[in-house]
N, C-alpha and C positions, 0 to 999 in steps of 0.2 A: 645122435651122431655116432655111428659105429666106432669111430676112432676113440671115443671117450668111454667105451664099454668097459675097458680094463680099469680105468680110473674109477668108474661107478662101482664096479665090483670090489675094488680095493677099499673104497670108502665104506661100503656095506660091511666088509669083513672087519674094518676097524670098529665099526659100531658094535658088532657082535663080540669082538675081543676086548675092546677098551671101555665099552659103555659110554657114558656121557650123553645119553639119549633120555629125554624125559619119559618116565615109565608109562607104558601104554595102559590105557583104561584107568588111570589115576589122575587126580586133579592136576592141572597145570601149575607151574611155578609162577610166583608173581612176575609181572611184566616190568622191565626197567623203563620202557616207554610210558607205561601207565603211571609208575611212580614219579617220573619226571613231570608228567602233567598234573598229578595230584600236588606235588610240591609248588608248582605255579599257582594252582588254585589256592593253596594255604597261604602263599605269599600275598595274594590279593586280599584274603581275609585278614591277615595280620597287619598289612600296610595298604588299606584300601585307597585307590586313587593314584598310587605310585606305580610307574611302569606300564600304565595303560595309555593307549593312543588317544582315547576320547576323554573329555572332561567328565569327572564323576558327577552324576546328578544326585546331590545331596537330598533332595525332596523324595527320591526313590531309594534311598540308602537302605531302609528296612527291607524293601522288596528284593533289592539286589543282593543283600546279605543272605536273606533266606534262600534265594535260588542258588547262590554259591555254596552254602552250607549243605544243602540237600544234594547238590550235584556231587560235591567233593565226598560227602559221606557215602553215597552209593558207590562211587568208584573205589573208595578206600576199603569198604567192606569186602568187596570182591577180592582185593589183593590181600587183606588180612585173612580172609577165609583160605585162600591158596596157601598162604605162609603157615597158618596154623595146621592145616591138613598135612603139609610137608613135615612140620615139627612132630606131629603125632606119629606119622609113618616112620620118621627117623628114630624116635624114641622106642617104637615097637620093635624095630630092627635091632636096636641096641639093647633090648630087654630092660628098658628103664621105666620108671614110673611115669605114665602118661600125664599125670597131674602137674608134673614140672612145667608144662607148657602153658597152663592157665595163667591169666593175668592176676597179679596180686590184688587188684581192686575187685576181683570177682570171687574172693575166698569163700563166700557163702553159696556159690554156684559151682561145686567142685566138678560137676559133670557137664558144665556148659560148653566146653569145647568138644565133647563127644560128637555132637552134631555139627560142630564148626561154624555153621552160619549164625545160630543164635548167639554164640560166644563172640563171634566177630562183630556182630551188631552191638552188643553190650559194650564191648571194648571201644569201638569207634564212638559210640555215644559218650563214653567217659572221656575220650580224647578231645572231642569238641567242647566238653565242659571245662577242659584245662586251657583252651585257647585264650581266655581272658588273662589268666595268670602268666602265660607265655608272653602275651603282649606287654604286660606290666614289666617283665624281666627284660624284654626287648627295648622298651622305653629307657630303662636305666643303662642298657649296653650302648644305646645311641648317645645318651648324655655323656657317658664316660668317654666315648670317642670324640665328641665335640670338645669336652674339657681337656682331654689328653693330647690333642693334635692341634698345634698352633696353626697348621695349614688349613684347617677346616673353617669354612666361612659360614656354614649353617648346618643344622641337623638334617635339613632336606638333602644337602650335598652328600652327607654320610649315607643316608637311606638310598640314594640313587646311584652312588659310585664306589662305596667301600666294600671290597670283597670280604674283609674281615667280618663285616656285619652279616653278610649273607651266610658265611660259614657258621657263625654263631647261632643265627636264627634256625637254620636247618638242624644243627646239633640239638637245640632245645626241643625241636619237634621229634627228632629220631630217638632221643633218650626216653621219651615217654614210652615208646614201644620196647626199648631195650630193657628197661627195669621191670617190664611186665612180661619179659621172656618170650616176646614174639620173634620168631626166627626171620632171617633174611632181610625183612624190610628195613630195620634200623641201619644195617650195613649198606644196603643199596642206597639209602638216602645219604649217608655220609660219603660214599664214594662218588655219587653224582655230583655233589658239591665240591668234593675234592678235585675232580676232573675239571671243574669250572673255575675254581679259585686258586688251586695249588696249595690249599690249606687242608691238612688231614687230621680231623679230630675224630677219634673213635667214640661211638655213641655211648660206651661204658664210662667215659670220663665224667667225673662230677665237677661242674663248674658253677661257681657262685655268681652273684649279681654284679652288675657294673664291670663287665669283662670287655677288654679292648685289644684287638690284634691290629697293630699298625702295619701297613704295607702288606704283610701276610704271606707272601710266597714262600713255600718251603717249610712252613710251620708244621710240626708233627706233635700231636698230643695222644699219648697212648692210652689203652683201655682202662687201666686202673689208676690213672692220674686223678688227684684231688686238687682242685684249684679254689681258693678262697675268694673273698670279695675284693673289688677294686684292684684287680690284677691287670698288668699291661704287658703284652708280648710284642716284640718286633720280629721282622722276617727272619726265617732260617733258624728259629728256636726249636730244639728237639727236647721233648719231655718223654723220655723213652726208658727201655728196660736194660739192665745190665746183662741179662741172659735171655735167650729166645727158646729155651728148652721147652718142649710141648708138655712135659709133666708138671711144669710150673704154671700152667694156664689158669688154675684156680686160685693162685696167690697174688698178693699185691706185688707188682713188678715195676711200677712206675712212681715217680716222685709225688710229694705233696708240696703244694705251693701255698703258703698261708696268706692272709689278707695283706693288701697294700704293697705288693711286691712288683717291681719292674724288672724285666729280663730283656736285655738288649740283643741285637741281631747276632746270630751264629752261635749262641750259647747252647751247650749240650748238657742236659741235667738228667742223670740216669739212676734207676734203682728204687725199689719199693720202700727202702729205709731212708732214702734221702729226703730231708725236709728242709725247705727254704723258709727261714723264719720270717715272721711278720715284719713288714716295712723294709725289707732288704732290697738292695739294688745289685743286680748281677750284670756285669759288663759283657761286652761282645766277645765272642769266640772263646769263652772259657769252658772248661770241661769239669763238671762237678759230679762226684759219686758218693759224697758223704754229707751229713747235715750241716747246715749253715745257720748260726745263731740269729736271733731277731735283730733287725736294724744293722745288719752287716752290709759292707760294700765289697764286692768281689770283682776284681778285674785282672786282665792279662797285662803283664808288663809290656810297654810299647818298645819297639825296636828302633834304635837311633843310629 
């Protein structure tokens, strides 16, 4: 359409001037749509039979599992390869050590990511080896939700309807890739589930077992947060940083929450030196930027 020629030319000029075009002749970036599909496949492996329209045939569970694992692994290898290739290219551009990108579990294969595909395959194999442990943690998270929510009538109800469980599950998957320095994919996973649940957990956050997020909407957990065991959060809780300066990116900026802590809705806890001591209860709508001793109760005074 001739009337659109000027618009087309202007777009092409913006591509030339501002970039933001996937580089020609180089590997494509990971696909968000593909990662969404992989997360669905991983959910079916972690919680088989839930969320499916047809009844799971237990007699064929071994065959079904093998098919799902192989399909998900093939798809994930492709996306990991793209991600690692991007990371290598980025590190080369910044004149950094290429080996920063390798997975920590592959320390004996220092050059494994030079070819990208072999390294991606090894990493994905290691990831699937971790799924039983992730299922164990997920079981504890489900039990914590059931025990911590009087409204829950069954653990099946939690699996099928609690957004907090979905967010925690995806976080535990994404963190595997984060701690192994795989670029892009962990953040893509966390933002996909963030957009679905309203719960924003950075894949860098360290979260212990039996973790429960009740209601969930508006929860934010920052990159360097450390959360112990048996912790319960309500909606609108922020575990954030006191400063957002770029030069502080490598430092601990977010709080530490010790074991057996409950944090009620709207609480804001900020800063890398802020530690909420074991067994404490943090009331709703409080603002905390300094350490809290163990077994404390902190609350905002009510207005009468």
